[in-house]
N, C-alpha and C positions, 0 to 999 in steps of 0.2 A: 650533038646529034640526038635527036629525039628517038625514044624507044616506043615502038608500037605495042599496045596491049596484046598479051597472048590470049589464046582461047581459054586457058585455065583462069586467067584473071577475069575475063568476061563472065565466065560461069559463076565465079565467086561473087562478082558484083550483082549479077542477076539474083543469086540466092539471097544476098544481103538485102537487096531491095525488096525481095519477096517477103522476107521475114519482118523487115521494117514496116512494110505495107500491112502485114497481118497484125502486127502490134498496134499500128495506128488504127486499123479497123476495129480491133478489140477494145482499144481505149474509147473509140467513138461509141461502140455498142454499150460499153460500161457506163459512159456518161449519159447515153440515152436511157439506159435502165435506171440509173440513179435519179435522173432529173424528170423522167416522164413516167416510167412504170412503177417505181418503188421509192418515191422521194420521202414518204413519211417514215418508213422504217429507219432510214439513215439519219433523218432529222432526230429521231428518238435516241439513236446511238450517240449522236453528237451531243445532244442535250444531256444524256447521262454522264458524259465525260466533263461537262461544263457546269452542271448543277448538282447540289446535294439536296435530296428530298427525304426529310426525316419525319416519321410519324410521331405525333404527340399523343400519348395515352390520356384518355379522359378520366376524371375521377368517377369512380363507381358510386351510384346512389347510396345514400345512408339509409340504414334500416333502424326504425324506432319501435319501441314498445308502445302500448296504448296510451301511456302517459308522457310520450315524447322523450323517453330516456334512450340514449344511443346504445344499440346493441351490435351494430356492425357499421364500420366507417372506413373510408379510404383516405389516404394521405399521400402527398408527393414522395416518391422514392427515386432510386436511380438504378440503371442497368449498366453493368461493366462488361465490355466486349473487347475482343482482340481481332486484329487482322493478321493471322499467323503467316500469311504469304509474305509479309513485309518484315518479319522478325528475323534478324541474323541468327544463324545457328549457334553462334558463340553466346547469344543472350537467352537461349531457351531456358536454361536452368535458373538463371537469375530472375527472369520474369515469373516462372512457375512458383519458385520458392517464396518470393515476396507477396505475390497476389494470393497464394494459398494461405499465407499467414494473416494477411489483412482481412481477407474475406471469409476465412474459416471454411475453405473447401479442400478437397483431397489433392495434395500436391502431386502425387504419382499419376493420378488420373488426368490432372490438368496438363502435366508435362507430356504425357502420351498423346493427348488430343492436339496440343500445339505442334508436335512433330508430324502427326498424321495430316493435319490440315495444311501444314507447310509443304509437305511432300506432294500433296494433291493440288497445291496452289489455290486453296480455298481461302476466301478473304473475310469471313465473318463467323466468329465463334463467341457465344455468350458465356461468360465465366459465371456470372451470378445476376439474378434479377431481384427486385424489391430490396435493394441495398439502402441501408439507413445513411443519413447525411454524414455521420461521423466516419463511417467506413469509406464513403465516397471521397471525403476530403483527404483521407490517408492515401487512397489510390491516386488522387490528383497530385498530391505532393510527391509520391514515388515516381510518377511518370515525368514530372517537371524537373526533378533532380537527376534524371538520367537522360543524357543527350540522345535525341532521336526517338525516345520512347513515345512521344505524343503521336508519332506516325502510325503506331500499331496498337496503342492502348486507348480505347474510346469510352466515353461516358455519355449515356443517353438518359433522358427523363423517363420515369416509370411511375407506377403507383403501387401502393401496398395496402392490403386489406387488414384491418385491425378488428379484433373482437375483444372489447374491454373486459368482458366477464368470463373469458376463457370457455369453460364447459357449459355455460348457461344456455339452456334450450337448444343444445347442439343438434339434436335430431330434427328439430324444426327449422333452425336457421340454415344449416349446411355451411359450406365454405367454398372458396374459390381456388382454382388450380392455376397452372401456367397460363399466361396471357390474360389473367384476371377473369377467367371464365367460371361461371357457376358450376359447382361440382355435385352438390346435393342440396336438399331442402329448398327453402325459399330462394337461396342464391341461384339454384338451378331453375326452378319453376318460373321465376321472374327475371331470368338472365338478360333478356332483350331489353326490358324496361330499365334495369339497373345499369347496364353496360355504358350507355351514353354513346356519343359520336366522336371518333378520334379526330385530332387536328393535324396540321402539317406545317413544317417550317422548310421553305424552299430557299436555298442560298446558292449564289454563284460561287464556283471554286476556280482556282487557277490551275496551271499545268501540274503543280505539285500537290493538288487536291486540298489546298488550304482555302478556308473561307475568305471571300473578299469582303469589302466594306459593307456596313449595314444597308447602304443604298441599294445593294443587290439582293436583299433578303425580303421574302414575303411570308407572312405568318397567317395561318388559318386556325383560329382558336378551337380547342377541343370543347365539346359540349358535355357537361356533367350528366350522369345518368339520373333517372327519376328516383326520388326518395319514396320509401314504403313505410307506412304506419301500420303496425300489426295490431291484432286483437289481443295478443299476449300481454298480460299484466305482470310486470316483473315481481311484484309482491306475491301474487297468487302462484306464479311459477316457482318462486322460492319455497313457498309452503309445500307445494306438490313435490318438488325435487328432494327436499329435506326428508319428508315422510317416506317417499318411495325408496330413497337411498338407505334409510334406516331399516325398512322392511326387507330390502335385498340382503342386508347384513344379518339381521335377526333370524331370518328364515333360511339362510345359506342357499338362496335361490340362484338359478342360472341367470334369469332376467327378472326385472320388475318394471311395469310401465303403467301409466295412468293419464287421464284426460280430465280437465275441468271445462265444461261447456256452458255458455249462456243458454238457458232453456228456451227463452223467447225468440232469440235471433239465430242461434246456431254458431255464434262466434266462439272460437276456441280461446279460452282465457289462460289455459296452461296445458302443456303436453310434454311428457318426458319419457324417455327410455333409459333405463339404467342397466348395466354400466353405460356411462356416456363417454365423451372424449373432448379433448381440448381443441377448439376451433382454430387456435393459432398454431397448432401442431397436430393436424389431423392424421398424419401418416404414422405417428408413433402409437403403438398399441398401449392402452391403459392397463392391460393385464400383463404385469411384468413376468409372471411365471409362463404365460403363453409365449411371450417373446423369447424367453430362455429356451423353451421347447423347440421353437421354430429354428433358432440358431444352431441347434444340435443336428438338424437335418443336413446330411453331407452333400446330397445331390443339389447343385446350385439351382437348376430349373424347378425342382420340387420345392425347394425352400422358398424361392421367389413366388411360386404359385400359391403356396400355403399362406405366405404373408399377405398377398393380394386378397385372398379369400377372407382372411381374418379382418383386413381393413374394411372390406365391403360389409362384413357382418357388423363391425363396430359402427359404421355410418348408418346402418339400417334403422329406419323409423318403424319400430315394431307395432306402434299404435295403428298404423294405416296399412302396413305391408304384410304383417304376419296374420295368421288365422288360428283359431282354436275352437274347440267345441264349447259353446257357451254354458252348457249344463243348466242348472236350475234357474239361473237368471232369466232364461228364455220362457219360463212359465208365465212371466208377466205378459208376454205376447199371446200365449195361448189363452190366458184369462181374458185379455182384451177382445180377442176374436170370438170367444164363447159368449161373453156378455153382449157384444154388439149384435151377434146373430140370434141371441135369445135362446140358445140351447142350454143355458145354465143361468141360475139366479144367485144372488148374494146369499140368500138364506137357505138355499137347498142343501140337503145333507147327503153324505155318502159314508158308508162304513168301510174303512180300510182294514183289511185282514192281513196286510203285509205283502200282498202281491195281487196281480190281476192277470187273467188269462186272455190272450189274443189268439184265437184258434187253439192250436196245441202248444203254444209258446207261453211260458210263465215269465212275467216281468215283475221283478221284485221292487218293493219300496225299500228305501234305505233303513226304515224301521221294520225289521223282519217280523216283529211281534204284531205289527199293525198299529195304526193310530186310533182305531175304534171309529165311532160315529163322529163326524166333523162336518161343519158347514164349509162353504166354498172359501171364505176368508181364512178359516182355520187350515184348510187344505194348503193354501199358499204359505201361511205362517209355518206350517210343519213341513213344507216342501214335499208334499205327499205325491209320489209318482202315480198311483192308481187314479187319483182324482183327475190329473191332467191327461192321462191316457184316455180316461172316460170322455172328457171334453173333446179331445181330438177325434175320437171315434164318432162322436155325435156330429161334429162339423163335417167330417168326410174329407177326402183328398182334395177335391175341387175347391171347396170353400176354404179349407185350411190354407192351401197354397195361394189363394187370393189375398189373404192377409199377410202371408209370408212375403209375397211380392210387394204388397202395399207398404209394409214397414221398411222396405228397401234392401232386403237380403239377397235379391237376385241382380243387383246393380251396384255400381260404385256410388259413393255418397256425393261425388262432385267437388270434394275439397280441393283447394288450390295448393296442393303439394304433390310432388312427383312420386311415382312408384306406388300409387294406391292399388290395393288388391282388387282384382277383377274376378268376380264370381263366375264360375262356369257350370252350366247345367249338366248334371250327370257326374260331375267331378266333386264340386264343393257342396252341392245340394241335390236332392232328388228331382228327377224329371217326373212331373206329375202324370205323364202318360204311362209310366211303368211303375209308379209308386204303389206299394201294397199297404194293406191295413197295418201290418207289422211295422213297416217303415214309418207310417203315420204315428204309430204308438211311440216310437223312439224319438221322433222329432218333437212330439208334443211336450216332452219334458227336457228338451235341449240337447239330445244326443244324435250322433251319426250324420252331422253336417258341420260345415265350417263357416265362421264369420270372422270379421276383423273387429278389434276393440272399438274402432270408430263407428262401424256399422251398428254395434250393440248399443253404445251410448246414445247415438242419434235416434235409434228406435225407442229407447226408454225415455229419452227427453221428449219425444212426441207425446207420450202419455202425460207427462208433466205440463205439456204445452196445449192442453185441451184437444189433443188428437191431431195437431198439425205437425207434419214431418218437415223439418227445416234442412236447408243445405248448409253444411258446416263450412267455415272459412277462417283464414288466418290473416288476410290482408284487408284492412278496413278502409284505407285511403292511400292516394298517391299525391305527392307534392313536387313542385319544381324547385329550382335552385334557390329561389327567393322564399320558399316556404308556402307558396300559394297552392291550395288544393286544386288538383286537376282531374281527380276522379274519386268517387266515394262509393263504397259498397252499399247496396240496398239488400237487406235480408230477404232471402228467397224461400217462400213456402212451396215445397215440392208437391204436397197434396194433403188432404184431410183423410187420415186413415181410420179413425174411429170418432164417434161423436163426443162432444164435451161431457155429456152425462156419463158415458162409459169410462172416459178418461178419469173423471172424478171418482168413480167407483173403484177403479183399479188403484188409483193413488191412495184411497182410503185403505184398501187391502194391503198395499205395500207399506203404509205407515204402521199397520198392525204387525207386520213382519218384524219391524225394528223395535216397536215398543214391547211386544210380547212374544215374538216368534224367534226364528233362527237368526235374524239380523240384529239382535240386541246389542252386539258389540259396536254397532255404528250409531248407537243412540247418542244424541246431543241434546242436553236439556234446553228446552225452549225453542228448538229449531225444527221439530216435527219432520224428521228425516223419513222419506219413503224409499225403500230399497228392497233388493233381493240378492241373496247369496248364490254362489255357484261353485261347484267343484267337479271337475271332469278329468277323466284319464286321457292322456295324450295318445291319439291314434298314430301319430307319425314317429313315435319313439319305439325302439326295440325293447327297452326296459320299461318297467312299470313306473311311469312318472305322471305327475298331475299338474293341473293349472287351477289355482284358487282365485276366485274373482268376487267382486261385489260392485253392483251398479245401483245408483240412487239419484234422487233429486230432493231439493229442500228449498224453502219450507213446503210441506205437502199441500197446504191450502193456497199458496200463491208462489209456485216454484221460481227461483232465481237461477240456480245452478244445478247442473247434473255432474256427477262424478263417477268415473269407473276406475277401479284399482285391480290390477292383475298381477299375481305372483306366479311366475313361471318356473316350474320344477323346484318347489321348496324341498329342503332335505334336512331340516332341523327337528323333524318329528311331527309337527302339525301340518296338515294338508288342506283342511277345510276352509273355504272362503269365509265362513261365519267366524272363524277364529283368527285368521291371519290377514284377510283382506278388509273385512268390515271395520276393524278398529282404525286402520289407516284412512279409510274413507271418512270415518267420523271425525278424525283429527283435521283433515283437509276441509271438510264442510264447516266445522266450528270456526277455524281460523279465517276461512274465506268470507263467510257471512258476517262475522264481526268486522272484518276489514271493509266490507261493502256497506257497513252501517245498517244491516238488516236487524231490526229490533226483535229480540226473542220474546216468545209468549210462554211464560212459565205456568205450570200447573201448581196447584196447592201442594202436592206431594213433593214437587221439585223445590219449591221455595222453602220447604221445611228443612232441607239439608244443604241448600246451596249457600252461596256467599252472602255476606252482609257488608255493611259499610263501617269502617273504623270511626268511632266517635271522636270529637275534638276535645281533648283533655288537657291541653297545654294551658298553664296559668291557674288551673284549679289546685286546691290542696290535695295532697295524696289521698287522704281519707275520702274526700268528695269524689275524686276521679275514680278511685277504686270501687267505691260503692255504685257509682253510676254505670261503669263498664260491666260490673258483675250483674247488675240488674238487667242488662241487655243480653246476658248469656255469655259474655266473654271471660276468659281467664286473664288474670292480671299478674304481671311480674314487675316488682319495683326494684330499680337499680339505684343505689345511693342511700344516704341517710337524711336527705333534706326533707322539708315538709311541703314543698311545692313542686308541681310537675313543670320541668323546664323543656323537656323534649319527649316525644313518643315515637314508637315504631310498632306497626306501620303508621305513617302520617295520617292525619285526619282526612277522611274521605276515601281512603284506600279500600279496595275490595279485599275482604278476608272472609274465611268460612264461618258459618254459624259455629258458635262455641270455640272460636279461634282465640289466639293469645295476643294481648297488647302489652308492650314493654313500656314502662314509665321510668324516665330518667329524672332524678332530682338534684343532680350535681353536674357542673360543667365538665366537658371532656368528650372524647370520641365515643361513639356508640360501640357497644361490645360486639365482638364477632364470635360466631360459633361454627362448628363443623356440621355439615349436612349429613344426616344419617341415611342409611340405605332404606328407602321407603317402598321397595318393590317386594312382591310376594305376600302382601298383607291385605287383610280385609279393610273396609273403609274405616271402621272404628279403630283398628290397630294402627293404621297409617296416621290417622288424626292424633291418636294418643302419643305415638312415637315422635311425631313432629312437635307437638305441644311440649312434651318433656324436654325437647332440645331447644325450646324457645322459638319455634318456627311455626308458620301457618302453611296450610295446604289448600290449593284450589283443586277441586274435584273435576275430572273430565272423563268422558266415556260412559261405559255401562255401569251404573251404580245403583239403579233402582229395581231392576227387573229380574235379578237372579240371585239365589242364595249363595252361590259359589264364586262370586266375583272376587278377583284379586288384582292388586296393582301390578303393572308390568313395566312401567316406565315413569321416570320423573324428569322434570325440566332442568333441574340443576343436579349435576352428578354428585354421588355420595363422596364424602370427604372434602368437598369444596368448602372454602371459608366464605361465610356470608354474614351480613349484619343481623343480629338477633331481631326477630320479628318478621324477617323476609318471608314472602309467600312463594311456595314451590308448587307448580302444577304437577299433580299425580294422576296418571291415567289408569283406568280400571277396565277389565274385561273378564268374560267368562270363557274358560277353555272348553266348556261343554254347552255352549249356547245353542248349537244346532248342528245336525249332520245333513248335508245335502248331496252326498255322493251316492248316485244311483247304482244298482247292480245290473 
């Protein structure tokens, strides 16, 4: 007998049908939304589950010096990453322990991050970037030897930046940070050119996320970045860095920095800030004591902030970012403006009484007794403040500021490096609308305003360049992967600031500063250095600290290079630019011009004391050789009892000093060795005699003709070193009283 449905059953059926209808309608709506209104979004999600899309990092462009020596280069490396969401909890510690050991990372930190990422179901954690191939192979071996580890330990291609010369030109080159991005210097300024274009590898994956066959793989090659060819010459850079580093140590200075510039083009041949840092390890402070002090800070946030501040300070290129009062170096600019405007002439005289009055304000000369009557050239030679205050007053505010602007002190130089100092009117220099005669007096001899070292050398180089102000630059060309030149720099003349005639007159005055004035310690025989010293008190310091400087170009008659040397906060006793900066500039000029094959032009007085050439005495009888060498003014020492010269030291044709020593060997055997004596703190004759007595020769360098109180202060081979008898040692001379350019 059939049972008829009850009312309750009917209601249940209706409700079931209703909900089934709702579900059916919802599915229909969902399908409509998926297929009609938002098909692309779901296609992307489906594709993401079916394909692997990996970015391939491009090789960053190579950076070369001017002679195509590599100074920054990228190579293939590896990135090790984890998928913490797939790591079983039982394997946390084993993964962290082994990867930390292989990759030299913090195990405790790695373990914590694995746990945190796992808990949050996050699937990508980079353990280490820029991994070398040896480490990568160890990681691969570890994951293959542990079942299932390939599911959560991944290896991707990466690139690593190498700096083969470590600290070399660090403030210019800069370095790269994470993601191979430029962080400072050239690396930052030209980051977009160097970076290249990333590639992609797209691979189909199965349900377990494993790659399928190569037939399902598409590769888009990465494009390497553009290569840069710099104006920096590694040899000249080495000369500058060596001299600046020694000056930093000798003067116990806070910083020391310098630039070598091509006068005619504005190309930067060398630039350094000391202390520098290792480009391969830029986050480690080079000052160990400073690092120790930072680690003593208990507060974590304060310690981190202090470390960050010191890192930024370490990376800072002080040649272009820092400012200082130029002091008496700036008198070259005042001289240029005065001669160009005709308010002063070369042979005009002025009597310096030790001070000058501007209104009711007395402005002292550094020589309180006064220089007496002197012409304009002598005024620059003596760094006489009253002379240049007088010229400034004659020019007046409007005209003076016209030249201040023309020489580039109110604008950036335009150099292709980041973080160049930007002058601000009313902050770094006077606003001419409110500038007083007293203000004009102080700026006339280089005080009460700020410039950068780069601004100063660019302005002085303009004097050496016939009055043409150039735009400085450090990148001279770009090349592609095949080495083809795709861009080349054309030197840029910013403007003509003074006439060629006036530029020549000021160059003549500046040469007199070096030959007979306060810049004598920059003297280089045969190379006609034209320069000016400067010493200024730092306005930004709470204590009484100074900056000593010297800026020059050479040869004065046809300038090739300009050099600026700045010693920041010297604390070893001497503070004058004439004493501590000028000798460094002289060293750099001499080495650089010889390297550039610039022929020296010696005067008769220079030739009288400078080097000669060792005669060829091998094969002659001892008596004949001895007689001939002595007739040329050389001292002779005979080693052995033979009658014929078998060997000599120095060899024939070697450069040795006038009245130097020649060693003659008359028997077979090794040349004799001697210990190098201490040749510092001596007069020229004393140093020569002491070297000769030891069987050695000296090469004279620096200030040796112009002052009666010159003494040797450095030698090229350290005392107590063992060398072959007859060896030539370069001995550097200077005067500690060559000139005072510190104004009151």
